[in-house]
VEXLO-223892 format. One record per residue (C-alpha): x, y, z; residue in three letters; residue number from 0. Coordinates in steps of 0.25 Angstrom, whole numbers, plus 2048, in hexadecimal, padded with zeros to 3 digits. Layout:
// residues N
X;Y;Z;residu;num
X;Y;Z;ALA;NUM;
...
//
This chain:
// residues 570
X;Y;Z;residu;num
4ED;116;EDF;MET;0;
4F3;118;EED;ARG;1;
500;113;EE8;TYR;2;
500;11C;EDC;SER;3;
4FC;128;EE4;PHE;4;
507;125;EEF;PHE;5;
511;123;EE4;ARG;6;
50D;130;EDD;GLY;7;
50E;137;EEA;CYS;8;
51C;131;EED;GLN;9;
520;135;EDF;TYR;10;
51B;143;EE1;LEU;11;
522;145;EEE;LEU;12;
52F;141;EE7;ILE;13;
52D;14A;EDC;CYS;14;
52A;156;EE6;LEU;15;
537;152;EED;ALA;16;
53F;152;EE0;VAL;17;
538;160;EDC;SER;18;
53D;166;EE9;PHE;19;
54B;160;EE7;MET;20;
54B;166;ED9;LEU;21;
548;174;EDE;LEU;22;
550;174;EEA;CYS;23;
55C;16B;EE8;LEU;24;
569;16F;EE1;PRO;25;
56A;16D;ED3;SER;26;
575;162;ED5;THR;27;
56B;158;ED9;VAL;28;
56A;14C;ECF;VAL;29;
55B;14B;ECC;PHE;30;
55C;13F;EC3;SER;31;
55D;136;ECE;GLN;32;
54E;137;ED0;PHE;33;
547;12C;EC8;SER;34;
53A;124;EC7;THR;35;
53A;117;EBF;GLN;36;
52B;114;EBE;THR;37;
51F;11C;EB9;THR;38;
51A;125;EC4;THR;39;
50B;128;EC5;VAL;40;
506;134;ECC;VAL;41;
4F7;136;ECE;GLU;42;
4EE;141;ED3;ARG;43;
4F9;14B;ED7;GLN;44;
4FA;15A;ED6;ASN;45;
508;15C;ED0;LEU;46;
50F;168;ECA;SER;47;
516;168;EBC;PHE;48;
524;16A;EC4;ARG;49;
521;15D;ECC;GLU;50;
51D;155;EC0;ILE;51;
529;159;EB7;LEU;52;
533;157;EC2;THR;53;
52D;149;EC5;MET;54;
52D;145;EB6;ILE;55;
53B;14B;EB4;THR;56;
542;143;EBF;LEU;57;
53A;136;EBE;ALA;58;
53E;12B;EB4;GLN;59;
531;124;EB4;GLY;60;
524;129;EAE;ASP;61;
51B;132;EB5;LEU;62;
50C;131;EB4;VAL;63;
502;13C;EBA;LEU;64;
4F4;138;EBC;ARG;65;
4E8;141;EC0;ASN;66;
4F2;14B;EC5;CYS;67;
4F1;15A;EC6;THR;68;
4FD;161;EC0;ILE;69;
4FE;170;EC4;ARG;70;
507;17B;EC0;SER;71;
514;17D;EC9;ASP;72;
516;18A;ED0;SER;73;
524;187;ED2;LEU;74;
527;187;EC3;LEU;75;
521;195;EC2;ALA;76;
52D;19A;EC8;ASP;77;
538;19B;EBD;PRO;78;
544;19A;EC6;VAL;79;
53E;18D;ECD;ARG;80;
53A;187;EC0;GLU;81;
548;189;EBA;ALA;82;
54E;183;EC6;GLU;83;
544;177;EC5;TRP;84;
547;175;EB7;ARG;85;
556;176;EB9;GLU;86;
556;16B;EC3;ASN;87;
54E;162;EBA;LEU;88;
557;165;EAE;LEU;89;
563;160;EB7;LYS;90;
55B;154;EBA;ALA;91;
557;151;EAC;SER;92;
55C;159;EA0;ASN;93;
55C;157;E91;ARG;94;
55E;162;E87;ASP;95;
55A;16C;E91;GLY;96;
54D;165;E94;ARG;97;
549;15E;EA0;ILE;98;
549;14F;E9C;PHE;99;
53D;146;EA1;VAL;100;
53F;138;E9E;ASP;101;
532;134;EA4;SER;102;
524;134;E9E;LYS;103;
519;13E;EA4;LEU;104;
50B;139;EA3;GLN;105;
4FF;141;EA8;LEU;106;
4F2;13A;EA9;ASP;107;
4E5;142;EAD;SER;108;
4EC;14D;EB3;CYS;109;
4E8;15C;EB4;LYS;110;
4F3;165;EB0;ILE;111;
4F5;174;EB1;ALA;112;
4FB;17B;EA6;PRO;113;
508;174;EA3;MET;114;
515;179;E9D;LYS;115;
522;171;E9C;ILE;116;
52F;177;E97;THR;117;
53C;170;E94;GLY;118;
539;161;E97;PHE;119;
53D;155;E8F;HIS;120;
532;14A;E90;PHE;121;
539;13E;E8B;GLU;122;
52D;134;E8D;LYS;123;
522;13F;E8B;GLY;124;
516;144;E92;ILE;125;
508;13F;E91;SER;126;
4FB;146;E96;PHE;127;
4EE;13D;E97;ASN;128;
4E1;142;E9B;GLY;129;
4E6;14F;EA1;CYS;130;
4E1;15D;EA2;VAL;131;
4EB;168;E9F;ILE;132;
4E7;176;EA3;ASP;133;
4EA;180;E97;GLU;134;
4F8;17C;E93;TYR;135;
502;171;E90;LEU;136;
510;176;E8C;GLY;137;
51D;170;E89;PHE;138;
529;179;E86;GLN;139;
537;175;E81;LYS;140;
533;167;E85;CYS;141;
536;15A;E7E;VAL;142;
52B;150;E7F;ILE;143;
52C;142;E79;THR;144;
51D;140;E79;SER;145;
512;149;E7F;LEU;146;
504;141;E7F;GLY;147;
4F7;148;E83;ILE;148;
4EB;140;E84;SER;149;
4DD;143;E89;LYS;150;
4E2;150;E8E;THR;151;
4DC;15E;E8F;THR;152;
4E5;16A;E8D;ILE;153;
4DE;177;E8E;THR;154;
4E7;180;E86;THR;155;
4F2;17A;E7E;LYS;156;
4FE;171;E7D;VAL;157;
50B;177;E7A;GLU;158;
518;16F;E77;VAL;159;
526;172;E73;GLU;160;
52F;166;E72;GLY;161;
526;15A;E6F;LEU;162;
529;14D;E69;VAL;163;
51B;145;E68;ASN;164;
50E;14A;E6C;PHE;165;
501;143;E6E;GLU;166;
4F3;14A;E71;LEU;167;
4E8;140;E72;ASP;168;
4D9;142;E76;ARG;169;
4DC;150;E7C;CYS;170;
4D6;15E;E7D;THR;171;
4E0;168;E7A;VAL;172;
4E0;177;E78;GLY;173;
4EC;177;E6F;GLY;174;
4FA;172;E6C;CYS;175;
507;179;E68;VAL;176;
513;171;E64;PHE;177;
521;177;E60;ALA;178;
52D;16E;E60;SER;179;
539;169;E58;ASN;180;
537;15B;E5D;ASP;181;
528;158;E5B;ILE;182;
526;149;E56;ASN;183;
517;147;E56;SER;184;
50A;14E;E5A;VAL;185;
4FD;146;E5A;ASN;186;
4EF;14A;E5E;TYR;187;
4E4;140;E60;GLU;188;
4D6;143;E64;ARG;189;
4D9;150;E6A;THR;190;
4D0;15D;E6C;HIS;191;
4D7;16A;E69;PHE;192;
4CF;176;E6F;THR;193;
4D9;182;E6F;GLY;194;
4D8;18E;E67;GLN;195;
4E6;18C;E61;ASN;196;
4EB;17E;E5F;PHE;197;
4F9;17F;E59;SER;198;
500;172;E55;GLN;199;
50E;16D;E52;VAL;200;
519;177;E4D;PHE;201;
525;16E;E49;ALA;202;
531;173;E41;PRO;203;
537;16D;E34;PHE;204;
543;168;E3B;SER;205;
53B;15F;E45;GLN;206;
52D;15D;E3E;PRO;207;
522;156;E46;LEU;208;
521;148;E42;ASN;209;
512;146;E44;GLN;210;
506;14E;E47;PHE;211;
4F8;147;E48;SER;212;
4EB;14C;E4C;LEU;213;
4E0;141;E4D;THR;214;
4D2;142;E52;LYS;215;
4D4;150;E58;CYS;216;
4CA;15C;E59;THR;217;
4CE;16B;E58;VAL;218;
4C3;175;E5E;ASP;219;
4BE;180;E55;SER;220;
4C6;18A;E5D;ALA;221;
4D3;183;E5B;ALA;222;
4DE;185;E50;THR;223;
4E5;178;E4D;PHE;224;
4F3;17B;E47;GLN;225;
4FD;171;E41;VAL;226;
50A;176;E3D;GLY;227;
519;173;E3C;GLY;228;
521;168;E35;TYR;229;
51A;15B;E36;ILE;230;
51D;14D;E30;ARG;231;
510;147;E31;SER;232;
503;14F;E34;CYS;233;
4F6;147;E36;ILE;234;
4E8;14C;E39;LEU;235;
4DD;142;E3A;SER;236;
4CE;141;E3F;GLU;237;
4CF;14F;E45;ASP;238;
4C4;15A;E46;THR;239;
4C9;169;E46;THR;240;
4BE;173;E49;TYR;241;
4C8;17F;E4A;GLY;242;
4D3;184;E40;ALA;243;
4DD;17A;E3B;LEU;244;
4EB;17F;E37;ASN;245;
4F3;174;E30;ILE;246;
501;17A;E2C;SER;247;
50C;170;E2E;PRO;248;
517;16B;E25;VAL;249;
514;15D;E23;VAL;250;
520;154;E1F;LEU;251;
51A;146;E1D;ASN;252;
50C;144;E20;LEU;253;
4FF;14C;E20;MET;254;
4F1;146;E23;THR;255;
4E4;14D;E27;ILE;256;
4D8;143;E26;GLU;257;
4CB;141;E2C;ARG;258;
4CB;14F;E33;CYS;259;
4C0;159;E34;ALA;260;
4C4;167;E33;PHE;261;
4B9;171;E37;ASN;262;
4C1;17D;E37;GLY;263;
4CB;185;E2F;ALA;264;
4D7;17E;E2A;ILE;265;
4E4;185;E27;LEU;266;
4EC;17B;E1F;TYR;267;
4FA;180;E1C;ASP;268;
502;172;E1C;ALA;269;
506;173;E0E;PHE;270;
513;16C;E10;ASN;271;
50E;15E;E11;THR;272;
511;151;E09;PRO;273;
506;150;DFE;GLU;274;
507;141;DFD;ARG;275;
506;13F;E0C;ALA;276;
4FB;149;E0F;THR;277;
4ED;145;E11;THR;278;
4E2;150;E13;LEU;279;
4D4;14C;E10;ARG;280;
4CD;158;E0A;TRP;281;
4BF;156;E11;GLU;282;
4C6;15A;E1E;GLN;283;
4CA;168;E18;PHE;284;
4BE;16A;E0F;SER;285;
4B4;175;E11;GLY;286;
4BD;181;E10;TYR;287;
4C4;17E;E1D;LYS;288;
4D2;182;E18;ILE;289;
4D6;18F;E1C;THR;290;
4E2;198;E1A;VAL;291;
4E1;1A3;E25;ARG;292;
4D8;1A3;E31;ASP;293;
4CB;19E;E2B;THR;294;
4CD;1A2;E1C;VAL;295;
4C7;197;E14;THR;296;
4C3;195;E06;GLY;297;
4B5;19A;E0A;LYS;298;
4B9;1A8;E0F;ASN;299;
4C7;1AB;E08;VAL;300;
4C8;1B9;E04;GLU;301;
4D7;1BC;E02;GLU;302;
4DF;1B7;DF6;LEU;303;
4EB;1B2;DFF;ASP;304;
4E1;1A9;E07;ASP;305;
4DB;1A4;DFB;TYR;306;
4E8;1A0;DF5;GLU;307;
4EC;199;E02;MET;308;
4DF;192;E02;LEU;309;
4E1;18D;DF4;LEU;310;
4F0;189;DF8;LYS;311;
4EA;180;E03;THR;312;
4DF;17A;DFA;TYR;313;
4EA;177;DF0;SER;314;
4F2;170;DFA;PHE;315;
4E7;166;DFE;PHE;316;
4E4;165;DEF;TYR;317;
4F2;160;DEB;ASN;318;
4F2;157;DF7;ILE;319;
4E6;150;DF3;TYR;320;
4EB;14F;DE4;GLY;321;
4F8;149;DE9;LYS;322;
4F1;13E;DF1;ASN;323;
4E6;13B;DE7;TRP;324;
4DB;140;DF1;GLN;325;
4D1;144;DE5;ASP;326;
4C5;147;DEE;GLU;327;
4CC;150;DF7;SER;328;
4D4;156;DEC;LYS;329;
4C7;15A;DE4;ASN;330;
4C0;15F;DF1;ASP;331;
4CC;167;DF4;CYS;332;
4CC;16D;DE6;TYR;333;
4BD;170;DE6;VAL;334;
4BE;178;DF3;GLU;335;
4CB;17F;DEE;MET;336;
4C4;183;DE1;LYS;337;
4B7;188;DEA;THR;338;
4C0;191;DF2;VAL;339;
4C6;196;DE4;GLN;340;
4B8;198;DDF;THR;341;
4B4;1A1;DEB;ARG;342;
4C1;1A9;DEA;TRP;343;
4BD;1AB;DDB;LEU;344;
4B0;1B1;DE0;GLY;345;
4B8;1BA;DE9;ILE;346;
4C1;1BE;DDE;SER;347;
4B5;1C2;DD5;TYR;348;
4AE;1CA;DE0;LYS;349;
4BB;1D2;DE1;ARG;350;
4BE;1D3;DD2;ASN;351;
4B0;1D1;DCB;PRO;352;
4B4;1CE;DBD;THR;353;
4AD;1C5;DB3;PHE;354;
4BA;1BC;DB3;THR;355;
4BA;1BA;DC2;ASN;356;
4AB;1B7;DC2;TRP;357;
4AD;1AD;DB7;MET;358;
4B8;1A6;DBE;VAL;359;
4B0;1A5;DCB;TRP;360;
4A4;1A0;DC4;GLN;361;
4AC;195;DBD;LEU;362;
4B1;190;DCA;ASN;363;
4A3;190;DCF;ILE;364;
49F;188;DC3;PHE;365;
4AA;17E;DC4;LEU;366;
4A7;17C;DD3;GLU;367;
498;17A;DD0;THR;368;
499;170;DC5;PHE;369;
4A5;168;DC7;CYS;370;
4AC;16C;DD5;LYS;371;
4B7;172;DCD;TYR;372;
4BA;166;DC5;GLY;373;
4BB;15C;DD0;THR;374;
4AD;156;DCD;GLU;375;
4AA;154;DBE;PRO;376;
49D;14C;DC2;VAL;377;
497;159;DC7;MET;378;
498;15E;DB9;ALA;379;
490;152;DB4;ILE;380;
486;153;DBF;GLN;381;
483;162;DBB;TYR;382;
483;15E;DAC;SER;383;
478;154;DAF;LEU;384;
470;15E;DB7;TRP;385;
471;169;DAC;ILE;386;
46D;15E;DA1;LEU;387;
461;15B;DA9;PHE;388;
45D;16A;DAC;PHE;389;
45E;16E;D9D;PHE;390;
457;161;D99;ALA;391;
44B;165;DA2;ALA;392;
44B;173;D9C;LEU;393;
44B;16D;D8E;TYR;394;
43F;164;D93;PHE;395;
437;170;D97;ILE;396;
43C;178;D8A;PHE;397;
43D;16D;D7F;PRO;398;
444;171;D73;SER;399;
43D;166;D6A;GLN;400;
42F;15F;D6B;PRO;401;
42E;151;D71;GLU;402;
428;148;D66;ALA;403;
429;13A;D60;VAL;404;
428;138;D52;ASN;405;
426;146;D4F;GLY;406;
419;147;D58;VAL;407;
41A;151;D64;ARG;408;
413;14B;D70;PHE;409;
40D;158;D73;THR;410;
405;157;D66;HIS;411;
3FE;14B;D6C;THR;412;
3F7;154;D76;PHE;413;
3F2;160;D6E;TYR;414;
3F3;15D;D5F;ASP;415;
3ED;14F;D5B;LEU;416;
3EB;153;D4D;ALA;417;
3FA;157;D4B;THR;418;
3FE;14A;D52;HIS;419;
3F5;141;D49;LYS;420;
3FB;147;D3C;GLU;421;
409;146;D41;GLU;422;
406;137;D45;ARG;423;
400;134;D37;ILE;424;
40C;13B;D30;ARG;425;
416;132;D39;GLN;426;
40E;125;D36;VAL;427;
40F;128;D27;LEU;428;
41D;12C;D27;ARG;429;
421;11F;D2F;ILE;430;
418;117;D26;GLY;431;
420;11C;D1A;LYS;432;
42D;119;D20;GLU;433;
429;10B;D23;MET;434;
424;109;D15;ASP;435;
431;10E;D0F;ALA;436;
439;105;D18;LEU;437;
431;0F9;D14;ARG;438;
433;0FC;D05;ASN;439;
442;0FE;D07;SER;440;
443;0F1;D0F;HIS;441;
43B;0E9;D04;ASN;442;
443;0EF;CF9;LYS;443;
451;0ED;CFF;ALA;444;
45A;0E1;CFB;PRO;445;
458;0D4;D03;VAL;446;
466;0D5;D0A;LEU;447;
463;0E4;D0E;VAL;448;
455;0E0;D13;ARG;449;
45C;0D4;D1C;LEU;450;
466;0DD;D21;ILE;451;
45D;0E9;D24;GLY;452;
451;0E1;D2A;THR;453;
454;0E5;D38;PRO;454;
455;0F3;D35;PHE;455;
448;0F3;D2D;TYR;456;
440;0EC;D38;TYR;457;
446;0F6;D42;GLY;458;
441;102;D3A;HIS;459;
433;0FB;D38;ILE;460;
432;0F9;D47;VAL;461;
436;108;D49;THR;462;
42B;10D;D40;TYR;463;
421;104;D46;GLN;464;
424;10A;D54;LEU;465;
423;118;D4F;ARG;466;
416;115;D49;LEU;467;
411;10E;D56;TRP;468;
416;11B;D5D;ASN;469;
40E;124;D54;ILE;470;
401;11B;D55;ARG;471;
402;11D;D64;GLN;472;
3FF;12B;D62;SER;473;
3F1;127;D5C;GLU;474;
3ED;125;D6B;PHE;475;
3EA;133;D6C;VAL;476;
3E0;132;D61;GLN;477;
3DA;125;D67;ILE;478;
3D8;12C;D74;LEU;479;
3D1;138;D6D;GLN;480;
3C8;12F;D66;LYS;481;
3C5;127;D73;ARG;482;
3C2;134;D7A;TRP;483;
3B8;139;D6F;GLU;484;
3B1;12B;D6F;GLU;485;
3B0;12C;D7E;ALA;486;
3A9;13A;D7D;ASP;487;
39F;134;D73;GLU;488;
39C;127;D7B;ARG;489;
39E;12E;D89;LYS;490;
3A8;124;D8D;HIS;491;
3B1;125;D99;ASN;492;
3BE;12D;D95;LYS;493;
3C7;12A;DA1;ILE;494;
3CE;11F;D9A;GLY;495;
3D1;128;D8E;ILE;496;
3D6;133;D97;ILE;497;
3DF;128;D9E;LEU;498;
3E4;123;D91;SER;499;
3E7;131;D8C;ALA;500;
3EE;135;D99;SER;501;
3F7;129;D98;GLY;502;
3FA;12C;D89;TYR;503;
3FD;13A;D8A;PHE;504;
405;138;D97;GLY;505;
40E;12E;D90;ALA;506;
410;139;D84;LEU;507;
414;143;D8F;LEU;508;
41E;139;D95;LEU;509;
424;136;D87;VAL;510;
424;145;D83;ALA;511;
42B;148;D90;ALA;512;
435;13D;D8E;ALA;513;
438;142;D80;ILE;514;
43A;151;D84;ARG;515;
443;14C;D90;GLY;516;
44C;145;D86;ILE;517;
44C;150;D7D;ASN;518;
450;15A;D88;ALA;519;
45B;151;D8E;ALA;520;
461;14F;D80;ALA;521;
461;15E;D7D;LEU;522;
467;161;D8B;SER;523;
472;157;D89;LEU;524;
474;15B;D7B;ASN;525;
475;16A;D7F;ALA;526;
47E;167;D8B;PHE;527;
489;15F;D84;VAL;528;
48A;166;D77;THR;529;
487;174;D7A;LEU;530;
47D;174;D6F;GLY;531;
470;16D;D6A;TYR;532;
476;163;D60;GLY;533;
46A;15C;D59;GLU;534;
461;15F;D64;ILE;535;
45B;16D;D62;GLN;536;
457;176;D6D;ALA;537;
44C;180;D6A;ARG;538;
446;18B;D72;GLY;539;
44B;18D;D81;LEU;540;
453;180;D80;ALA;541;
45D;187;D77;ARG;542;
462;190;D82;TYR;543;
461;185;D8C;LEU;544;
46A;17C;D83;ALA;545;
475;187;D82;VAL;546;
475;189;D91;LEU;547;
476;17A;D93;GLU;548;
481;179;D89;GLY;549;
48A;183;D90;ALA;550;
488;17C;D9D;LEU;551;
48B;16F;D97;GLY;552;
498;174;D91;TRP;553;
49C;179;D9E;PHE;554;
499;16D;DA6;LEU;555;
49E;163;D9C;LEU;556;
4AB;16B;D9B;SER;557;
4AC;16B;DAB;ILE;558;
4A9;15C;DAB;PHE;559;
4B4;159;DA1;SER;560;
4BF;161;DA8;VAL;561;
4BB;15C;DB6;SER;562;
4BB;14E;DB1;LEU;563;
4C9;14F;DAB;ILE;564;
4CE;156;DB7;SER;565;
4CA;14B;DC0;GLN;566;
4CF;140;DB6;ILE;567;
4DD;147;DB6;LEU;568;
4DD;148;DC5;GLN;569;
//
């Protein structure tokens, strides 16, 4: 430490002497004889900009400043003395009208006053690491091979004219402005931008910026992040933007924005990008973040020019996704674009309330509700099922035909035993006649016919037996009635009879409900898919419900077909 301090003081004394010579000696003095062959480290010194620039210009070895305080130079405030100082440095090291610096300047953990450097050519570049720069860092009419700023706080902004490579890593910066014909690359990583106006690269067509990247950076809500100019490769990844984002460069080779979170308005005007080499995940831009002027988005657009510009921006994204087979992003972008259009149709109707405008507006709302503008045909099927179930429930409450088995309505079992008994006797006689006719026909048939038709014959016989068994089960009501009467005469306990009757009638209710539900579902499906009744007749209130359901079915099935075909063609 003592050695470094001693050497730093020695070097400082030499530089002060050289500075004095620069200001006092004639211009014929040869300054290039001063040189240092090794890296010089200066620690904990209070230096001025003039001293540092003189040291780094005349030295051939690199210069490292650590924990130093760099102040403004009052001598440079005098234009005459500044011109004399610059003239002497130009005579010592001149290239293209700039002061040529063939050494690298490195500042570590320094506190720096507002810095403005003009007309220097830093061949090996400048680096700031862990510094605090008050208000301003500016380079005008400079050429800098590389400018690296790491873990540094810059209160106001960085402004650069004449830059080749720029790196910003883990810094807190108010803003940056770059304007140059010689920019090669600008890379930001893990940097926090706090200024109210953050303007980025402006590179001309003749010398486009080769690479611009923004990785793991954060932009405050008050900041406006702008990217402009001609850029060959533009990459934004893993960034969080709370303020406004203005992307309007002409990208020549590659455009990538992925894994970013944009929480503010986005003005995206970079329409000149290679479609096949552009990657823009739509979930980053969704939520009506795209704007065209100030904070005009799809949610608050009122003017026709803004609306058309919004659709133009959305269509740009839509075409990009189509070219790159990003179907999910393409559909989501299309849905948001059509939603903006639907809102605009509502505004148009309010301004010109005609029936045609109202119908167009409502049709868009209908398409949004039932199929997301044709991007999700499954939604039409889902709504179709819900409509089927809803109308089936209505048909269940208002049945169009009675629930019955073998012509006997279940409700008669409860209140009209005599009618039920007569109907049962008629059915038994009819089934008996049919069985006798079948046996006679079978006996009179030729032997070969009887052999071939035996399976069918016995199948019919079994069917008739099952029907008779089913009818005889209804006699259980009469048996219960007889047991109830006998219990009255003998004064027996009637609990068992009540339990038997409850189970029997409960089963009848379940069967009746099942039959009514099947009838209601069949009628609902029939009305939905055919726009009519077919063989199932609707009576009473069900007639009007069936007409309404048929109209809805026609719309939904048409939407499903068109949406499905559209997705298949895509």
